[in-house]
N, C-alpha and C positions, 0 to 999 in steps of 0.2 A: 621439487619436481620440475623437470625441464620442459621440453617441447610438448605441445598438446596436439600433435598431428594425429589424425584419425588412423587407427591401426588397420592394416589391410586384412588381417585375419584375427579372430578372437580365439581364446583357448577352447579346444574341443569343438571348434566350429570352423569348417573349411569354406564357408560362404564368403566371397570377397566383399569389400566395403560397398561397391556400387550396387550389389544385389541385396544389401541390408537396408536400403532406403525404400520406404513404402511407395508403391506405384499408385496411380490414380484410383484404381479399383479398391485397393486396400484402404486408402485415405478416405474415400467416400463411405465405405462400409463402416469403418471405425468411427467416423464423425457422426454418421446417422445413428449408430448403435448407442453412442454416449450422449446424444442430444435429447434431453428430457422434454424439449418443447414439441417434439414430433409425436405423432400418433404411434401407439404400440405396434401397429401393423408394419410401419416403416422400419422400426427398430428390430422387430422379429425377422423381417425379410433380410435385413443386413446381417444379422447373426447367422441365419440359414445360408446366406451366400458365402460367408467365411467358412462355414462347415463344409459346403459343397466343394469349395476350392481346396480345403484341407491344408496339411502341412503348416507352414509358418502363419498363414492367415488364420487357421483354426487355433493355433497356439496363441496368437495375439488376442483373439476373441475370448479364449479361455482365461487369459490373464485379466482382461477387462471385467468379465462378469464375476471373477473371484476376488478382485482387489478390495482391500479395506478402504473405507471412506464414506462420505455422505451419500454417494451414489450406489452403495452396495445393495441395499434392499430393492431398489427399483430395477437394477440390472439382474438380480436374482429372479425377480418376477418375470422379466423378459425371457430369461434363460428357461424357466419352467414352462412358459407359454410356447416357446419354440420347440419343446419336446426333443431337444438335442441332448444326448447323454454326455456329460462332462466327467462322469465318474471314472471312465476308462479312456483317457485321452489318446488319440491316434496320431501322435507326433513325436519326433525324436528330441533328444537333448539339444542338438544344434538348431533344430527348427524352432524350439521354444526360445532359444537365445535370439534368433532372428525376429521372432514374434515380439519380444521385448523391444527390439530396435524399432519395429514398426509402430508400436504404441508411443514410444518416446519421441519418434520423429514425425508423428502426425499432428499438424498444427491445430486441426479442428477438435482434437480430443481435449477435455478439460485439463488444465495445467496440473491439478493434483494427481490425476491418473498418470500423466507423463512423468511426473516426479517419482511416483511409486515404481514405474517401469525402469527409470534410470537407476534408482537405488538397487533394484534387483539385478540390473546389469553389472553394477559394481560388485555386488556380492558374488556373482558368477565369475567375473573375469578380472577382479581386482583393478590394478592401474590401467590395464587395457580397456576394461569396462568403463572406468571413469573417463578415459580419453574419448571413448565412443559416445558416452552420455554428453560430454561437453560439445561434441560435434553435432549431436542431434537436437539438443535443447538450445534456446537462445543464450548467447554468451553473457548477456546481462540478466539481472534479476535472480541470481542464485541465493538471495537472502532467505528464500523459503527453507533452506537447510537449517537455519536457526530455529524456526518453529518446529521442524521435523524432529530435531534433536530433543527439544523440550517435550515433545509428544512421545519420545522413546524409540524413534526409528531413524534410519539414515545416518547413524553415528559414524560408521566407517567412511561413508561417502563424505561426510563433513571433515573428517581427518585428512582425507586426500585433498579436499578443496582448500583448506587453510594452508596446506603445504604447496599449493599451486601458485608459483610466482607470476603466472600469466593472468591470474584473476585479479579483480580490483581489490586493493588493500582495504578499503572501507568495508566492503562486504566480507572479506576474510576476517576482519576484526569482529564484526557482528556475529558471524558464525562461531568464531573462536570463543567468544564470551559464553555462548550457549554450551559449547563443549567444556569450558572451564567449570560451569555450574553442574555438568552432568556427573553422575556417580560412576567413577572409574574404580577398578580394583585398588585396594590400599597399596601405597608405595609406587603407583604408576602414574607418571605424567607424560602424555604423548610428546614425542620429539617435535612434531609439527607445532604443538602449542608452545613449547619452549622457544622454537625459532621465531614464532610470531611475537612473543614477549620481547625477544632480543632484536626485533626488526628495527633498524635505525630510522626508517622513514615513518614508522607508526607514531602517532601522537602519544606523548608520555602519559596523558590521562587515560587513554585506552589501554596502554600497557599496564598501568596500575590497576585498572578495572579487572583485567584478566587475572593478575596475580592475587588480587583481593578475593575474587570469586573462588579461586583454588584454595586460598587460605581459609575462607569460611567453610568450605566443604571438607577439606582434609588439611589441617594446619601443617603437619609435618612434611607433606608432599610439596608444600609451597616454598620451603626454605631456599632451594636453589633459585627459583624464580625471583624471590624477594631480594636475594643477594645480588643477582644479576642486575635488577633494576636499580638497586641502591648504589651500585658501583659504576653505573653508566653515566658519563658526563653529558651525554646527549639528552638525558631525561631532565625535566625541570627540577630545580632544587627542592621545591615544595613537595613534588611527587616522590622524590628520593627519600625525604624525611618521613613521609607517610608510610613508605615501604619499610623503613627502619622501625617505625612505630608498630607496624604489624608484626615485624620480626621479633620485637621485644617480648611479645606475648607468647612466642613459640620457642625461641632460642636466644636467651639473653647474651650469651658469649658472642654469637655471630652478630647480633645487633650492635654490640659495643665495637666490634671490629669494623663494621660498616660505618658507624658514627665517626670513628677515628680516621677512616679513609677519606671522609668528605673534604678535609683540608688539603689533601694531596691531589685531588682531582683537578683537571684543567677547567677553566671557566666554560660556560655554555657556548659563548661566542667562539672561543678557540676550538672546542670540540666540534662545533658545526663546520668551522672552516676546514679542519682536518678531514672531516667526513666528505665535504664537498670535493676536496682535492682527490680523495680516494675514489669517489664516485666518478669524477671526470676521467680519471685514469682508467677505471674499469670500463667506462663507456667507449673510450678510444680503443681499448683492447677488444671489445665485443661489438664493433661497429658493423657487423655482418648484416646482410639483408634480413635474415631470419630473426635476429634480435630486434631489429627495427620494427618488423611486423608485430612481434609479440608486445613490444612497448606501445605501439599504436592501439592494438586491440585492448590492452589493459587500460589505457587512458580513455578510450571511447567508453568502455564499461564503467569506469569511475565517474565520468560525466553523466552518463545515463542514470546510474544509481543515485547520484546527487540530485538530479531532477526529480526522480521518483520520491525520494525522502522529503524533498522541499515542500511538496504539496500533499503530504500524507495525511489521511484522516486520523492517524494515531495521535496527532498533536495539533493540527491546524484548526482552530476554532472548536476543539473537542469539548470545551466547557461552555460554549455559547448557550446551549439549551438551559443549563443550570443558571447562568447569569441572567438570562431573560426572565426565567421563572422567579428569580429573587429580586427582579428590578434593580440589578446591580449595574449602575451606569458605568462605573470605572471598568468593571469586568467586561461588559459588552464592548466598550470603547477599545479595550486592549485586543479583544478577539477580532474586531473589525480592522484594527490597525495591522494585526498579523496577516489577515487575509489580503489587505491592500498591499502590504509589504511584499508578499509572495507574488501577487498578480502584477505589480508594477516594478518588480526588481529590475534595476538597470542592467544587471549582468545576465538576465534571462536571454535577451537577444544575443548577447555576446557568447553565451554558452551554446546556443543553437548554431551560431555562425561557426564557432570553433569545432563543434561536433560535425558539422557538414564538411568543413575543410578536412578534418582528420579522416572521415569516412571516404571522401573522394580520393585522398592519398592512399588509403588502405584498399578500398574496393573498386576504385575507378570512378567513372562518371555516372554510375547507376544511382543517381539521386535527382530530386527535383531541382529546377533551376534556382540559382541564388538570386534573390531580389536585391535591389539597391540597399535596402535597409529593412530590418525586421519590424521597425516601428511603422512602416508604411503598410503592413499587412492589415487586411480588413477582417473583423470578427465575423465568423460564419455560424455562430451558435445563437440560438434563441435564449436570451437572458430573461429570467423572471423579473417582472417589473410591477411596481405598485405606486400609483400617483395619488396625490392628496385628493384629487377629484373623485377617485375611486372610493376612498374612505368616506367622503361626504355622501356619495351615492349609496354606499353600504349602510351608513347610519339611517338614511331615508328608508331603504328597503326593510331593514330590521325593525325600525320603529313602526312602520306601517304594518308589518307582519304581526308584531306583538299586540298592537291595538285592534287589529282585525280579529285576532284570536279572542280578545276580550269581548268584542262585539258578538262573536259566535256564541260565547258562554251566556251573554245577556239574552240573546235570542232563544237560547235553550231553556234557561232557568228564570227569566224575567228580571225586573228591576224594581227596587224599592227606593223611592226618591229620598227617603230619610238616610240613605247610606252614601251621601256625597263624599264623606271622608275616605271611602274606598277608592275613589278616583285619585285622591292625593297619594295613597299607598301605591296604586297602580302606576302613577306617573313616576314616583321615586324608583320603583322597581324596574320599570322599563329603562329609565335613564341610567340607572346603575348597571343594568345588564348591557346596555349599549356601550358604555364606557369600557367595561371589561371585554366585550366582544371586539371592539375596535383595537384595543391594546393587544389582544390575542392575535388579531389578523396582522397587525404590524410586526409582532414578534415572529409569527409563522413565516412572514416574508423574509425576515433575516435568516431564519433557519433554512428556508429553501435556497437562498443564495449560497450559504456555506455548504450545504449538501450538493448543490449543483457543481460547485467548484471542485470539491474533493472526490466526488463519485462519478462525475461525467467529464467536466472540462479538463481537469489535470490528468486523469488517466488517458483521455483522448490525446492530449499533448504528448505525454511520454510514450504512448503506443505509436503515434505517428513518428516520433523521433527514433524509436527502436526500429521501425520499418524503413527508416531513411526517407520518409515523406516529409521533407522540411517545409514545404509550402503549407501543408495541412497543419503541421506543428505551429507554424507562425500564425496561422489563422486562429488556432485555439488560444495562443498567447494574447492575440489582440482581443479575443472574446473575454479573456480573463481580466484585461484592463477595463473593458466596459463593465464587467461585473463589479470591479472595485469601485467604479464611479457610482453604480447603483447602490452598492452596500453602504457607502457614505451617506447618500441621500436617505436610504432606508433607516439608518441608525438615527438620523436627525428626526425623521418622522416618528419612529418608535419612541424616542425621548418625549416628543410632544404629546403623544397619546398617553404617556404615563402620568402627566401632570394636568392634562386638560380633561374636563368633564364634558361629555356629550349628552345632548338632550333632543327630544323630539316633541313637537307641539301637535297634539292630536287634532286640533282645530284646523290644521292644514288639509285634513282629509274630508271627504264628503260623507255625511252621516244621514240616516233616516231622520225625519222631522222630530220624532219623539226623543231620540238620542241627542239630536242637536240642541234641543231645549235643556236637556240635562247638562250638557257641556257648558252652555251659556250660564246656567245657574251656578255651576261649579266655578267657572271663571269669575263670576261676580262675587262669590263667597271668598275667593282667594284675594280679591282686591280689598 
């Protein structure tokens, strides 16, 4: 697929591109309608405003209240409360198409709804609808298509995306894997998937994963893909042999042909050299401004996708909770090392600098000023902290609370002086509970740090980078480094709590005279 310029007109829709962009009124109404933090009255008023305006505004609202997703029930309730009849919609086919553009192009609408609208656009207008969707949604972050395909929708949109040479290759491979796992009709392998498997710049491990996914789902359909990978000198030799191994279980004759071919293939170094020369020649041939812009946008998207996946909650410290619960020192140490490795990565500042340079070249000077060094940025986030002094104070508070509870029970039920051994049991129980509570508190602090990084700091950094606010992104990066320092201190503190027993001396408290005499007798008995 070539250029991704926004089409001036869409099929069966004579509305020009500039009028398919939502105005401030539409954006406000759709944002309020989909904001579940607002009171129902605000949301109902927004829906009624769209109804009064009619046309494409009403069409956009109709799509929103009818779209599938976690928001569906709440929006249906709002629609019923508004008493607007959606059974007989009063808008044309073209107005509904524009309404989908409004939903996809409104930044305040939840991303899931925007994705649903974009997919509907593609179904209505095919490649023109895809180009429209690409212009309305952020250029980066199209990895949502992989999840959509696995959920059973946006399959055709995903086909068009993996065929889009202007999109980031890493994201195309991720979406392509979901398509390879998807149930297609027998004997059908999408051309876009075949081209992705044959892509010379794709890592051969990813190409093998695509072919293996097709082989698991439909073995006979994967023969062509396996043959192509096994005969490609750009693929690593080990991956070629794995492809041949898969081919042996499907077509033994073809597998033997591919095995015999291995000795005639050029070495990987020679093949890469030939490919580099061919690439340079093609770049010289296509050194037009448009091609440069597309390459810039693709590189920007690739860097942003790399930043997003680097601090993803899907892998970064995802086993920390289990390792803490199991008192697994090595597991926790590895989790904290992973967190510190991401937060202190030397190439993080370099990536942000490169991203800023590329966006300045592509979009002009519409970015924050470049500081002398990303390492000089000051963290602007509040980092959860836990000092040793706080733990000692916590021991004092919890110990006092436990013994005061015991005092209340004595005040209610009385005391038998022949039961001094109960004080021994009480002391053991309090100290055991204190040790467990302190260990729990130190472990909870480690969990808070991991969650703060993956759910707040890192999304804030990538969001700022996506919005080209690099000063804010560098501030988040500096905060991440501070969090790494705290994580190392917190790990050492947690380790100490797992081996140290904590105790509380009840005689440090003030007691009524009769209880004080009981405690003195108890202490004398212990001596």
